[in-house]
Structure formats: structure tokens, C-alpha cells
N, C-alpha and C positions, 0 to 999 in steps of 0.2 A: 503494499500500500505504498503509495507517494505520501512522505510524512506532511502533517498539517492537514490533509485531506480528510473530511468526512466519509465514512465509508460509503453512505448514501448515495455522494456525487458522482463514484467509481462505476455505480451500475447503470448498465443499460437499463433508457427509458420504456416501460411496456405499456405506455401510451401514445397515443395519437390525436390530434386533432386539426381541424381545418373549417375554417372562417370564410364565409361570404358575405359579403357587406350586403349584395343586390342591392346597389346605386349604380350599375350599369348590365349591359345585357354581354357581355363577355363572354365567351365560350358557353351559355345556357341555350340549351338543346330543344326549343319547342316541339309537343306532339301535338296536335289537334288543337295549339292552344295558339291566340296572339299575343304579344307581351312587347310592352314598349317601357322605358325607364322614364322614372316621374319624379315629382315630389307630392308625398302623400300627407297631410295634417302635420307639413311640416318637413319631413322626413324621407330621405332618398329612399327611392322603393323599386319593384317589379312591378307593373299593373298587368295583370293578365286577364283574358275573357277566353271563353269557346270561337274557336274558328267557325265556318259555316258550315266546314264538313262536318264536325263534331258537334251542330247544332240539328245536321240532316240526318246523323247515324242515331242519333237518340229519338227524331222523329220517325224513325223506321224500325225502331225497336233492338238497334242493336247492341244498345248497350241502357243500361237499369239507369246512369249516372248523368250519363254524356260529358262534356268536358275533354279536359285534357292534363296532361301533365307539362312541367317543364325542368329535365334533368339535368341537375348540376355537374359538373363537368369533374372527372378526375375521382370520383367517390364510389370507393367500394366499400360496403357498410355491412355487417357481420352482428356483431353486438356492441351495443354501446348506447349513446346520447344524443338525440337531434332536438335542438333548441331553437325557435326563432319565433318573430314577431309576426302576427298575418292580420290581413282582415278580409270579411267576406260579406257582401249586400248584392239583392237583387237588381240584376242588369237594369238600367233604365230604358226604359220602353220594350223590354225585351218579350220574347212571344212565348214564353212558358208560365203560366197561369202559378204552377205549383212552385218553381225555384226559391230558395230558400237561403241565397248566400253562400252552397254548398262551398269549402274552403279547408283544407288540410295538409299531409304532409303524406306522401310517398316513400315505403322503403322497401331494401333487397328489392329494387327493380331490373328486371332479368332484359338482358341485352333485347332489343328491341321494342321495349318497354310495355312488357308484357311476359309472365305473369307480376303482380308484385302485392306487396298488402299497404294497407292504408289507414290512419286514423282521420276523419274528418267534421268537421264544425256544421252544423246548421244555424245561423245566426239567430232568424228570423223566429226560430224555436223558442230561444231561451225566456223569451217574456211571454209568450203567448196565453190567451185567456184558457187556452183549452189543455188542462194537465199532460193528459196522452200526445201532445205535440212537443210541449215542455220534455217529454222523458227522451223526444227523440232528437235530442241536440247534440248530441255527439255520437260518433258512429267509428264501428272498425267493419271492414270490407278486404276482400281478397279476390283482386280482380283477376281473370275474368272469372272463375267457376263460383265464388261466393259473393255474388253484388248484395247490396241491401235486403232488396224485396227478398232473395233467397232466406240467407239468414232471418229476417225477422218471420218469415212464414213458417219454416224448422225450427226457428228457436227463439220466439218471442222474448225479448228484452235481453237476452243473452251478449247481443252486441253493441247494446245502445246506451246512454243514461242523459242524467238531464246536468247541463252544468248552465249558468248565468250568462246569457252572451245578449250584447247590442250590435244588429248589424252597422257596418263602417266603423266600428272602433277598433283599432288597434287591439291585440292580444295575445298574449305571451302563452306560448306552447312548449311542451316536452314530450319527447318520448324515450321511454328506456324501453329496449331492447335485448333479451337475453333465452338465445337457442328457440323454445318454441313459447317464450312468453313474452309480452309486450303491457306495458302500461301508460295510460294518457294522462299528463298532468297538466291543467289548463289556470292560467292567472297566478303564477307561480305558486301555488299551493304545496301544502306539504305532503297531502293525501289525492292519490289517483282518482279519477272523474270515473275513470273506464280500465278495468282488468282484463285482459285476453288470456286466458292459460293454454289455449292451444292455437296458435297463429296456423291456419290452414296451410300455408309452403313449408312447413315446418320449420327446422333450422337451415337457413339456407342463408344467402347473401347474394348485395348485389346493391346498384345505385340509389343515390336519394335525389327525392323528385318534387316538385312544389306542384302539388294536386287542385284542380278544380273542377264544379258539377256545372251542369246545364244553368244556364239564363245569370251565372254569377260574374260580376266584377269585385278581382280581387289584387288586394294586394300585399307583398312580402319583404322583410327586409330582416338584416342583421341574423343569419342562421349558422349555426355553429353545430359542426358532427365532432364527436367526441366516442373513441374505441379504446 
């Protein structure tokens, strides 16, 4: 051991972290998404809306959620933590009456942008007058085989939960993934709002991506991936 150096400083680092300011479009890979660099509520961010092709695919029944992905460059995620701030709201003048401002994060995204796991929020549900809608504020899916409609039909309530949300406001989100399990944290809370103990893709790995659903205008900033 070198004299005067603590042993901990000589050990190889077992952690890795990537940060994405999301203040430009450099390196971002859109899939069925229109994106632009912008300033939103005083913060530099990436704005995303579904492409015309994504809207058409949803209308044709090819996807239960519509929308698409923005894949982050050079991310290979297995186990770890994904943190960011995001906002979602129904797109002004949108054609889909049931749009909720669907916005979230996809993880372990395979080459070709499918399959993947995803946690997302439905911001307009957070303070709805109907309790059942409130219970559908946060969602886990595994695309393409386990979208929300199949999960809700086969296992009602297991992959959804309530969280207080306001459309269009910045919201802190954290996802922890380990093996076949994942947890979603919102607003910096110490406890998760949604726990999944049986990720449908198993113990896999892949890219990290920003995710939006049909009829949504979303903003993303300040993403950090730790493994």
C-alpha cells in the first residue's frame, strides 16, 4: 500500500454513473417521437410529442399506449437507479379525448427499441374526482407483450397505484431496478409508490429511454443513471 493513502482510495470503483442534462438534442435517438430543445418553466429541457406515425398506429389499434421513445446514447442499463425530472400533460388541440399526459422512463430497452420495461405517470389522474382514476396514476408495463390493458385485465391493481400529480408541473422520479424487481419513487419520497417483484422481461439489460404516450406533450431534464 502506498504510504499515507487510505485503503479505500486504492480499490477499483464498482459504480458507474452517467448524467444527461437534456439541454440539447445531441445524441438522442427518437422513435415515433417529435422532439425539440426548449426552455420550460425556466429550465432547459427536451420537449417531446408523439409523431404522426405514432398517432396513426394507436388509432389503428397497433399499440395500447401510442407515443414512443427517445433513447439515451451509450446507455447499457442492468441494475441500478434512474433519476430525472419530467412533466406531462395532454397536448393542446389533441385528437384523443382519453389522453392523460402519459410520461415516464423506459429501461432495459432492447436493440430496435423493443422490448422494454417502463414506469409512467398519468398526471391528469392524480387529482381526479373519481377514486378509480386516481388509483391509475402510476403504471408499470412491459412492451410489447404486457401493455397496461392486458395487465389491468389479468391482474387488476397489481401494476398501478395512486400518486399525487399535477399536469404540466415538474415531477421528480426515481426508479430502482435489481434483477427481477423494480420500484418507482415520486416527489423524492422515501417510500415507493409502486413495487414490481416480477419484471416481465426478467433479469435483462438494455438502454434507457424517455417515454411518452398518446396525445401527450412532455418535458424532460436532468437525468442521471447510476449502476
